[in-house]
matplotlib code that plots the C-alpha trace (Angstrom):
import matplotlib.pyplot as plt

x = [82.1, 83.8, 84.9, 88.7, 90.0, 90.3, 87.6, 84.6, 82.1, 80.0, 79.4, 75.8, 75.6, 77.5, 76.2, 75.6, 79.1, 81.6, 84.9, 86.9, 86.4, 84.6, 85.6, 82.0, 82.4, 86.2, 87.4, 91.1, 93.3, 95.2, 98.4, 97.5, 96.7, 99.9, 101.9, 100.1, 100.6, 104.3, 104.8, 102.5, 104.4, 107.6, 106.4, 105.0, 108.4, 110.0, 107.7, 108.0, 111.8, 110.8, 109.1, 112.2, 114.3, 112.2, 112.4, 116.3, 116.7, 114.3, 116.1, 119.5, 118.1, 117.0, 114.2, 111.9, 112.1, 111.6, 108.6, 107.0, 107.6, 106.4, 103.2, 102.4, 103.4, 101.1, 98.2, 95.6, 96.3, 99.9, 99.5, 97.6, 100.4, 102.9, 101.0, 100.7, 104.5, 105.0, 102.6, 104.4, 107.8, 106.5, 104.6, 107.5, 110.0, 107.8, 106.8, 110.5, 111.4, 108.6, 110.3, 113.6, 112.1, 110.7, 114.2, 115.6, 112.8, 110.1, 106.6, 105.5, 102.5, 99.2, 97.9, 101.3, 101.4, 97.8, 98.8, 102.0, 100.3, 97.6, 100.2, 102.2, 99.2, 98.2, 101.8, 102.5, 99.4, 100.1, 103.8, 102.7, 100.0, 102.4, 105.1, 102.5, 101.1, 104.6, 105.3, 102.1, 103.2, 106.8, 105.1, 102.7, 105.5, 104.8, 107.5, 111.1]
y = [77.8, 80.4, 83.8, 84.6, 86.1, 89.8, 89.5, 92.1, 89.3, 87.9, 90.2, 91.7, 90.7, 87.4, 86.5, 90.0, 90.5, 88.4, 87.2, 88.2, 89.9, 87.6, 87.4, 88.7, 91.9, 92.5, 94.7, 94.2, 97.3, 97.9, 97.7, 94.2, 93.0, 94.5, 92.6, 89.4, 89.9, 90.5, 87.1, 85.3, 86.9, 85.9, 82.3, 82.7, 84.0, 80.9, 78.6, 80.6, 80.1, 76.5, 77.8, 80.1, 77.0, 75.0, 77.8, 78.2, 74.2, 74.0, 76.7, 74.8, 71.4, 72.4, 73.2, 70.2, 71.0, 74.7, 74.1, 72.1, 74.9, 77.5, 75.7, 75.4, 79.0, 80.2, 78.2, 80.6, 79.0, 79.2, 83.0, 83.5, 81.8, 83.8, 87.2, 86.0, 85.6, 89.0, 90.6, 89.0, 90.1, 93.7, 93.7, 92.3, 94.6, 97.8, 96.7, 95.8, 99.5, 100.6, 98.5, 100.0, 103.5, 102.4, 101.1, 104.6, 105.9, 107.3, 106.4, 105.1, 107.7, 105.6, 107.9, 107.4, 103.8, 103.4, 105.7, 103.9, 100.3, 101.5, 102.9, 99.7, 97.6, 100.1, 100.6, 96.9, 96.0, 98.6, 97.6, 93.9, 94.8, 97.0, 94.5, 91.9, 94.2, 94.8, 91.1, 90.5, 93.4, 92.0, 88.6, 90.0, 91.9, 95.5, 95.8, 96.8]
z = [151.1, 153.4, 152.2, 152.1, 155.3, 153.9, 151.3, 151.6, 151.2, 148.4, 145.5, 145.4, 141.8, 141.5, 137.9, 136.3, 134.8, 133.0, 134.7, 131.9, 128.5, 126.2, 122.5, 121.3, 123.3, 123.5, 120.8, 120.0, 119.8, 116.7, 118.5, 119.8, 116.2, 115.0, 117.7, 117.0, 113.2, 113.5, 115.3, 112.7, 109.8, 111.4, 111.3, 107.8, 106.7, 108.1, 106.4, 103.3, 103.3, 102.2, 99.2, 98.5, 98.6, 96.3, 93.7, 94.0, 93.9, 91.0, 89.1, 89.7, 88.8, 85.3, 83.2, 84.0, 87.8, 87.4, 85.1, 88.0, 90.4, 87.9, 87.3, 91.1, 91.6, 88.6, 90.1, 91.8, 95.1, 94.4, 93.6, 96.9, 98.8, 97.1, 98.0, 101.4, 101.6, 100.0, 102.5, 105.4, 104.2, 103.8, 107.1, 108.9, 107.4, 108.2, 111.7, 112.4, 111.5, 113.8, 116.7, 115.8, 116.3, 119.6, 120.5, 120.3, 122.4, 120.1, 119.3, 122.7, 123.1, 122.7, 119.7, 118.0, 118.6, 117.1, 114.2, 113.3, 113.5, 111.2, 108.9, 108.8, 107.9, 105.0, 103.8, 103.8, 101.9, 99.3, 99.1, 98.7, 96.0, 94.1, 93.9, 93.0, 90.0, 88.9, 88.9, 86.8, 84.4, 83.9, 83.3, 80.7, 78.9, 80.2, 82.8, 82.4]

ax = plt.figure().add_subplot(projection="3d")
ax.plot(x, y, z, "-o")
ax.set_aspect("equal")
plt.show()
């Protein structure tokens, strides 16, 4: 096979390096993970709107329909799904605020972007866990 007209010729080590970063050696930057998570949480919120609709329809339909929803939501799998929805809401909100700050021109320096991405992950987990614990306290009679 002929080389391209302006190519320097064949590589002296054609099999010594990967053509692109491989998943086993490539480390994702926190800013990339935050960007992907922002998109994923947006999709999760759209799907979670169906749960919210089911809850509201069940509440309006009467005690029997609401009891079915409550039993599904109180199931351990239902609680994991509710926590995921709650975390998605917290993360998407906080990362959206981060994007609004970018829109006014702040936070583009690499160290600042890494710090704010880390803070969004930590704060969203704390916010979701705090709200979930508060919900369990209210359910147990320790809340407001």
